[in-house]
C-alpha positions in Angstrom: -44.2 145.6 210.2 -43.7 147.9 207.2 -46.1 145.6 205.1 -48.7 145.9 207.9 -48.4 149.7 207.9 -48.7 149.8 204.1 -51.9 147.7 204.3 -53.4 150.2 206.8 -52.5 153.1 204.6 -54.1 151.4 201.6 -57.2 150.8 203.7 -57.5 154.4 204.8 -57.0 155.6 201.2 -59.6 153.3 199.7 -62.1 154.2 202.5 -61.5 157.9 201.9 -62.1 157.4 198.1 -65.3 155.5 198.7 -66.5 158.3 201.1 -65.7 161.0 198.6 -67.4 159.1 195.8 -70.6 158.6 197.9 -70.6 162.4 198.8 -70.2 163.4 195.1 -73.0 160.9 194.1 -75.3 162.4 196.8 -75.2 166.0 195.4 -77.0 165.5 192.0 -80.7 165.0 192.0 -81.4 161.4 191.2 -85.2 161.6 190.8 -85.5 164.5 188.4 -88.9 166.0 187.6 -89.5 168.5 184.9 -90.3 171.9 186.4 -92.7 174.7 185.8 -90.9 177.7 187.2 -92.8 179.9 189.5 -91.5 183.5 189.7 -93.1 185.8 192.2 -96.2 183.6 192.4 -96.8 183.5 188.7 -96.1 180.9 186.0 -97.3 180.2 182.5 -97.7 176.8 180.9 -96.7 177.9 177.4 -96.6 174.5 175.9 -98.3 171.1 176.4 -96.2 168.6 178.4 -98.4 165.6 177.5 -97.8 162.5 179.6 -95.4 164.2 182.0 -95.4 164.9 185.7 -94.3 168.5 186.5 -93.3 170.3 189.6 -94.6 173.8 190.5 -91.3 174.9 191.8 -90.0 178.4 192.8 -91.1 181.5 194.6 -94.7 181.3 195.6 -96.7 184.2 197.2 -97.1 183.5 200.9 -99.6 185.2 203.2 -99.0 184.5 206.9 -101.7 184.3 209.6 -101.7 188.1 209.9 -102.1 188.7 206.2 -98.5 189.8 205.7 -97.1 188.8 202.2 -93.7 187.1 201.5 -92.1 185.2 198.7 -91.3 181.6 199.8 -89.7 178.8 197.9 -91.7 175.6 197.2 -90.5 173.1 198.1 -88.8 174.6 201.1 -87.9 173.3 204.5 -87.9 175.1 207.9 -88.6 178.6 206.6 -87.8 181.0 209.3 -89.4 184.2 208.1 -92.9 183.5 209.2 -94.2 186.3 211.4 -95.4 183.8 214.0 -93.0 180.9 213.2 -95.9 178.4 213.2 -96.0 177.4 209.5 -99.6 178.6 209.2 -100.5 180.6 206.1 -101.6 180.5 202.5 -99.4 179.7 199.5 -100.6 181.2 196.2 -99.6 180.4 192.6 -101.1 182.0 189.5 -100.9 179.5 186.6 -101.6 180.9 183.1 -102.8 179.0 180.0 -103.5 180.1 176.5 -106.4 179.0 174.4 -104.2 176.6 172.5 -102.4 174.9 175.3 -105.1 174.7 178.0 -105.6 171.0 179.0 -109.0 169.5 179.6 -108.1 168.5 183.1 -105.2 168.6 185.5 -104.1 166.4 188.4 -102.5 168.2 191.3 -101.0 166.8 194.5 -99.0 168.0 197.5 -97.8 165.5 200.1 -99.1 166.6 203.5 -96.2 165.3 205.6 -97.5 166.7 208.9 -98.9 169.6 206.9 -102.7 169.9 206.8 -104.1 172.0 203.9 -107.2 173.1 202.1 -106.8 173.3 198.3 -108.7 176.0 196.4 -108.6 176.6 192.7 -110.2 179.8 191.3 -111.7 180.5 194.7 -113.6 177.1 194.6 -112.7 174.6 197.4 -111.3 171.6 195.6 -110.6 169.5 198.7 -108.5 169.1 201.8 -105.7 166.7 202.8 -108.1 165.0 205.3 -111.3 164.8 203.2 -111.0 161.0 202.6 -110.6 160.1 206.3 -113.6 161.0 208.5 -112.8 161.3 212.2 -109.1 162.1 211.6 -107.9 165.4 212.7 -106.4 167.5 209.8 -103.1 168.0 211.5 -102.7 164.2 212.1 -103.0 163.3 208.4 -100.1 162.7 205.9 -101.7 161.1 203.0 -100.8 161.8 199.4 -104.2 163.0 198.1 -104.6 163.6 194.3 -107.1 166.3 193.2 -108.4 166.8 189.7 -109.8 170.0 188.2 -110.6 171.6 184.8 -108.4 174.7 184.2 -109.6 177.7 182.2 -107.7 179.7 179.6 -106.0 182.6 181.3 -105.3 182.9 185.0 -105.9 179.9 187.3 -105.3 180.7 191.0 -104.1 177.8 193.0 -104.2 178.3 196.8 -102.9 176.0 199.6 -104.2 177.1 203.0 -101.6 175.4 205.2 -101.4 174.6 208.9 -98.3 172.8 210.1 -98.4 172.1 213.8 -96.1 169.1 213.5 -93.0 170.4 211.9 -92.3 173.9 213.2 -91.7 176.3 210.3 -92.5 173.5 207.9 -94.9 175.0 205.3 -95.1 173.3 201.9 -91.8 171.6 202.2 -92.4 169.0 199.5 -93.1 169.4 195.8 -96.5 170.3 194.4 -96.9 168.0 191.4 -99.1 168.7 188.4 -99.9 166.7 185.3 -102.4 166.8 182.4 -102.9 163.0 182.4 -103.3 160.3 185.1 -99.5 160.0 185.4 -99.3 161.0 189.0 -101.7 158.3 190.2 -100.0 155.7 188.0 -96.5 156.7 189.4 -97.7 156.6 193.0 -99.4 153.2 192.5 -96.2 151.8 191.0 -94.2 153.2 194.0 -96.6 151.7 196.4 -96.3 148.3 194.8 -92.5 148.5 194.9 -92.5 149.6 198.6 -94.9 146.8 199.6 -92.7 144.3 197.7 -89.6 145.6 199.5 -91.4 145.4 202.8 -92.4 141.7 202.2 -88.9 140.8 201.0 -87.3 142.3 204.1 -89.6 140.4 206.3 -88.6 137.2 204.4 -84.9 138.1 204.7 -85.4 138.6 208.5 -87.0 135.2 209.0 -84.3 133.7 206.8 -81.7 135.0 209.2 -83.7 133.5 212.1 -83.6 130.2 210.2 -79.8 130.4 210.1 -79.8 131.2 213.8 -81.9 128.0 214.6 -79.4 125.9 212.6 -77.0 126.5 215.5 -74.0 127.9 213.6 -71.0 129.3 215.3 -72.1 132.8 214.2 -75.6 132.4 215.7 -75.4 135.9 217.4 -74.9 137.6 214.1 -77.8 135.9 212.5 -80.2 136.5 215.4 -79.4 140.2 215.8 -79.4 140.9 212.0 -82.7 139.1 211.7 -84.2 141.6 214.2 -82.4 144.5 212.5 -83.9 143.5 209.1 -87.4 143.2 210.6 -87.3 146.6 212.3 -85.8 148.2 209.1 -88.7 146.8 207.1 -91.2 148.5 209.5 -89.2 151.7 209.5 -89.2 151.8 205.7 -93.0 151.1 205.4 -94.0 153.7 208.0 -91.6 156.2 206.4 -93.4 155.8 203.1 -96.6 157.7 203.7 -98.3 156.6 200.6 -97.9 152.9 201.4 -98.6 153.1 205.1 -101.8 155.0 204.5 -103.0 152.5 202.0 -102.6 149.8 204.7 -103.8 152.0 207.6 -105.8 154.9 206.3 -106.7 156.5 209.6 -103.2 156.4 211.1 -102.3 159.6 213.0 -99.3 161.2 211.5 -97.5 161.9 214.7 -97.8 158.2 215.8 -96.6 157.1 212.3 -93.6 159.5 212.5 -92.7 158.3 216.0 -93.0 154.7 215.0 -90.7 155.4 212.1 -87.9 156.8 214.2 -88.3 154.2 217.0 -88.2 151.3 214.4 -85.1 152.7 212.8 -83.4 153.2 216.2 -84.2 149.6 217.2 -82.8 148.5 213.8 -79.7 150.5 214.5 -79.3 148.9 218.0 -79.5 145.4 216.5 -77.3 146.4 213.6 -74.6 147.5 216.1 -74.9 144.2 218.1 -74.8 142.0 215.1 -71.3 143.3 214.4 -68.5 141.2 215.9 -65.6 143.5 216.8 -63.7 140.9 218.8 -62.4 141.8 222.3 -61.3 145.3 221.7 -62.4 147.0 224.9 -62.6 150.5 223.3 -64.9 149.3 220.5 -67.0 147.4 223.0 -67.3 150.7 225.0 -68.4 152.4 221.8 -71.0 149.6 221.4 -72.5 150.4 224.8 -72.4 154.2 224.3 -74.2 153.9 221.0 -76.8 151.5 222.4 -77.5 153.7 225.4 -77.7 156.8 223.1 -80.3 155.1 220.8 -82.3 153.7 223.7 -82.4 157.2 225.2 -83.6 158.7 222.0 -86.3 156.0 221.6 -87.6 156.9 225.1 -87.5 160.6 224.3 -89.6 160.0 221.2 -92.1 158.2 223.3 -92.2 160.7 226.2 -91.6 164.2 224.6 -93.9 166.0 222.2 -92.9 165.4 218.6 -92.0 169.1 218.0 -89.5 168.9 220.8 -88.0 165.5 220.0 -87.9 166.0 216.2 -84.7 168.2 216.3 -83.0 165.4 218.2 -83.8 162.8 215.6 -80.8 163.5 213.3 -77.9 163.0 215.7 -78.2 159.2 215.8 -78.1 159.1 212.0 -74.8 161.1 212.0 -73.3 158.8 214.6 -74.5 155.7 212.7 -73.0 157.1 209.5 -69.6 157.2 211.2 -70.1 153.7 212.5 -71.0 152.4 209.0 -67.9 154.2 207.7 -65.8 152.4 210.2 -67.3 149.1 209.1 -66.4 149.9 205.5 -62.9 150.5 206.7 -62.8 147.2 208.5 -64.3 145.4 205.5 -61.7 146.8 203.1 -59.0 145.8 205.6 -60.3 142.2 205.6 -60.5 142.3 201.9 -56.8 143.2 201.7 -56.0 140.3 204.0 -57.5 137.8 201.5 -61.1 137.5 202.6 -62.8 137.9 199.1 -66.3 137.5 200.4 -66.0 140.9 202.2 -66.5 142.6 198.9 -70.2 141.7 199.1 -70.4 143.2 202.6 -68.5 146.3 201.6 -70.8 147.0 198.6 -73.9 146.6 200.9 -72.4 149.0 203.5 -71.6 151.5 200.8 -75.2 151.5 199.7 -76.3 152.0 203.3 -73.9 154.9 203.8 -75.0 156.4 200.5 -78.7 156.3 201.4 -78.1 158.1 204.7 -75.8 160.8 203.2 -78.1 161.3 200.2 -81.2 161.9 202.3 -79.3 164.4 204.5 -78.1 166.3 201.4 -81.6 166.3 199.9 -83.0 167.7 203.1 -80.5 170.5 203.2 -81.2 171.3 199.5 -85.0 171.1 200.0 -85.3 167.9 197.9 -87.0 165.9 200.6 -90.0 164.8 198.5 -88.4 161.5 197.3 -86.4 159.5 199.9 -83.8 157.1 198.7 -82.9 155.6 202.1 -85.6 153.0 202.2 -84.3 151.6 198.9 -80.7 151.6 200.0 -81.7 150.0 203.3 -83.3 147.2 201.2 -80.3 146.8 199.0 -78.0 146.7 202.1 -80.1 144.0 203.7 -80.1 142.0 200.4 -76.3 142.2 200.1 -75.7 141.5 203.8 -78.0 138.4 203.7 -76.0 137.1 200.7 -72.8 137.7 202.7 -74.1 136.0 205.8 -75.5 133.1 203.9 -72.1 132.7 202.2 -70.5 133.0 205.6 -72.8 130.3 206.9 -71.9 128.0 204.1 -68.2 128.7 204.7 -68.6 128.1 208.4 -70.4 124.8 207.8 -67.7 123.7 205.4 -65.0 124.7 207.9 -66.9 122.8 210.7 -67.0 119.7 208.6 -63.3 120.0 207.8 -62.6 120.5 211.5 -64.7 117.5 212.4 -62.8 115.4 209.8 -59.5 116.7 211.2 -60.6 115.8 214.8 -61.6 112.3 213.8 -58.3 111.8 211.9 -56.3 113.0 214.8 -58.4 110.9 217.2 -57.8 107.8 215.1 -54.0 108.6 214.8 -54.0 109.1 218.6 -55.6 105.7 219.1 -53.1 104.1 216.8 -50.2 105.7 218.6 -51.6 104.6 222.0 -52.1 101.1 220.6 -48.6 100.9 219.3 -47.1 102.1 222.6 -49.2 99.6 224.5 -48.1 96.8 222.1 -44.4 97.8 222.0 -44.1 98.8 225.7 -46.5 97.4 228.3 -47.2 94.3 226.2 -43.5 93.3 226.1 -43.1 94.0 229.8 -46.0 91.7 230.8 -44.7 89.1 228.4 -41.3 89.3 230.0 -42.9 89.0 233.4 -44.7 85.9 232.3 -41.5 84.4 230.9 -39.5 85.0 234.0 -42.2 83.6 236.3 -42.4 80.4 234.2 -38.6 80.1 234.5 -38.8 80.5 238.3 -41.6 78.0 238.6 -39.4 75.3 237.0 -36.3 76.2 239.1 -37.8 77.0 242.5 -40.5 74.8 243.9 -40.9 76.6 247.3 -42.2 79.8 245.6 -44.6 77.9 243.3 -47.9 79.4 244.7 -46.6 83.0 244.6 -45.2 82.6 241.2 -48.3 81.0 239.9 -50.3 84.0 241.1 -47.8 86.3 239.3 -48.2 84.2 236.2 -52.0 84.3 236.3 -52.0 88.1 237.0 -49.6 88.8 234.1 -51.8 86.7 231.7 -54.9 88.6 232.9 -53.1 91.9 232.3 -51.9 90.8 228.9 -55.4 89.8 228.0 -56.9 93.1 229.0 -54.1 95.1 227.3 -54.6 93.1 224.1 -58.3 94.0 224.2 -57.4 97.7 224.7 -54.8 97.4 221.9 -57.5 96.0 219.6 -59.9 98.7 220.5 -57.4 101.5 219.9 -55.4 99.8 217.1 -57.5 97.2 215.2 -55.8 95.2 212.5 -55.8 97.4 209.4 -54.9 94.7 206.8 -58.1 93.5 205.2 -60.3 95.4 207.7 -63.9 94.3 207.3 -66.6 95.6 209.6 -68.3 92.2 210.1 -65.1 90.4 211.2 -63.8 93.3 213.2 -67.1 93.5 215.1 -67.1 89.8 215.8 -63.6 90.0 217.2 -64.5 93.0 219.3 -67.6 91.2 220.7 -65.5 88.1 221.5 -62.9 90.2 223.4 -65.5 92.2 225.3 -67.2 89.0 226.3 -63.9 87.6 227.6 -63.0 90.6 229.6 -66.4 91.7 231.0 -68.1 88.3 231.1 -71.3 89.7 229.7 -73.9 88.3 227.2 -73.3 90.2 223.9 -75.3 89.3 220.8 -74.3 90.5 217.3 -76.9 90.4 214.6 -75.9 91.4 211.1 -78.5 91.6 208.3 -77.2 89.6 205.2 -78.3 92.5 203.0 -76.1 94.9 205.0 -73.6 96.2 202.4 -69.8 96.3 202.6 -69.0 99.9 203.4 -66.2 102.1 202.3 -63.0 101.8 204.4 -63.5 105.3 206.0 -67.2 104.6 206.8 -66.4 101.2 208.3 -64.0 102.8 210.7 -66.6 105.4 211.8 -69.3 102.7 212.4 -66.8 100.5 214.2 -65.8 103.2 216.7 -69.4 104.3 217.3 -70.3 100.7 218.2 -67.2 100.3 220.3 -67.8 103.5 222.2 -71.5 102.7 222.7 -70.7 99.2 224.0 -68.1 100.5 226.4 -70.5 103.1 227.8 -73.2 100.3 228.2 -70.7 98.0 230.0 -69.3 100.7 232.3 -72.7 102.0 233.4 -74.7 98.8 233.7 -74.1 96.1 236.3 -76.5 93.6 234.7 -78.4 92.9 231.5 -77.5 91.8 228.0 -76.2 93.8 225.0 -77.5 93.4 221.5 -75.9 94.9 218.4 -77.8 94.9 215.2 -76.9 96.1 211.7 -79.7 96.1 209.1 -80.7 97.6 205.9 -84.2 98.9 205.1 -84.7 100.2 201.6 -82.2 103.0 201.1 -81.3 103.4 204.8 -78.8 101.6 207.0 -79.4 101.2 210.7 -77.0 100.3 213.5 -78.5 99.8 217.0 -76.8 99.0 220.3 -79.2 98.1 223.0 -78.4 97.3 226.6 -81.4 95.7 228.3 -81.3 95.7 232.1 -82.8 93.0 234.3 -83.2 95.5 237.1 -84.1 99.2 237.2 -81.0 101.3 236.4 -81.0 105.1 237.0 -77.6 106.0 235.7 -77.5 109.4 233.8 -76.0 110.0 230.4 -73.4 112.7 230.8 -72.1 114.1 227.4 -68.4 113.7 227.3 -65.5 113.7 224.8 -66.4 110.1 223.6 -70.0 111.1 222.9 -68.9 114.2 221.0 -66.6 112.1 218.9 -69.5 109.7 218.2 -71.7 112.6 217.0 -68.8 113.9 214.9 -68.5 110.5 213.2 -72.3 110.3 212.7 -72.2 113.8 211.1 -69.4 112.7 208.8 -71.6 109.8 207.6 -74.4 112.4 207.0 -76.3 110.3 209.5 -78.5 110.7 212.6 -77.3 109.5 216.0 -79.9 109.1 218.8 -79.2 108.1 222.4 -82.2 107.0 224.5 -82.2 106.1 228.2 -85.1 104.3 229.8 -85.5 102.7 233.2 -84.7 99.2 231.8 -82.8 100.0 228.6 -80.1 102.1 227.1 -80.1 102.4 223.3 -77.8 104.1 220.8 -79.1 104.1 217.2 -77.4 105.3 214.1 -79.1 105.7 210.7 -77.8 107.0 207.4 -78.4 106.7 203.7 -76.9 103.8 201.8 -74.1 105.3 199.6 -72.7 101.9 198.3 -75.0 101.8 195.2 
């Protein structure tokens, strides 16, 4: 009990350390961009940053819809000092260049995540966030649009006339990027390629999980649900990346894209919950259902309610899912301490998943929401989890084969034990009965007829028991399949009075001892089934070789129609186990006038 408590304490300590490490790693800014500081709406580019992407970051001048002036940080999220609280207004930055450092041209970009804008430079309209997409309402666009202009020495007035009707109090809540080369476009093209590659690989991983499901493993539920989880996570990632989704679907309405993002992630969370096996703990199962109901409710709210109303509800499921993932990390560490070394793969994947969620929340709080790490950590988690489940599938398959081998070994030992008991017990009794009856026949003439019947009955019992003994306990010394089958056929003929033909191809090889036993018992079981279920007809057993394959066929041909049904039982399962051990294929076919069992496997005697 003390050792168990110590193990739990160690698990809690390690889980806490991992959580603290993830939180500490979430605070620094991973994707750092050199900054041109904006102070009170003014900044000077006092040296040439050739080949770099810069961020115009700091206090911009902001004029609200009534013309009132403020200083607002860019990037900034959920600014609450707008006079009307709508996010409408104009952001102004004065950028100064000297004659020496004035570049020939400049790229500038702001991501319009639900924010429509018109960009003006030096009082000349440079473009708008919706210019490339005719017929799309400005407020419904969220494309990363890159504009180019030629600056002049001295003051350059950059103005973003913003309308944000999607995210209340949103404003310019992502970075305004600027560069004197084509670096912005190059970086975004690279990001798009990576995101599309991740999307395709997640779809592949999802279908790989479905493949494991169709292979009918014991953990089929995990593979099925995680396959759906991966597919929905792929769609959630791609619609979250505005640059990639608008390359695929240029006219996509922003509100629809945003709703699809949350719904896809919620569905991924639901399948993520249900792919986790928590045993029969009724409290955890209750948590399952509560989380599922909560996520389904939020999905419905996103469909029914306006986005501005449902948006504030979107973060609660992520907080709950973070706690759920933290529990899974705790459970994974606990299994690791119990000796399951494969859990380290699962634990690393879960840690990446938790890090992505916490990191995005921290970046949102610190107004660093322009680059989102969660799609990347989602991808890493799915990769690790797929490796883990593939390893689990391999382990399960190995354990299943070992279990089959154990079952067959126990089955054979049980047969031998039954055979010995029949031989030593019942066989001796019937022999004694036969001996006594013979003695009475010689001594007492008056009971001759009765004793003769006793004698004949005991001989018949002895003959049947010997057949049963041979079936359960064939002679092991010098066991050869050919001779054993010939003896089996002879005994079955004697007891059932049926026509049984054994055909053995001269090229049929001598098998290994273990393989001979499997083939022998498959034929024995198939013959017994045929004789039990058919009242007429002949039985043919054939063993042949064709190139690299070996074939065993047991056919019962009926002289009359026979409508018996094949009911899978213990004997048939053992037959299939034996066929699997041979790496062979077992087929059972029932027709109106025939019953056929066929076994085929690769010749391993070469």
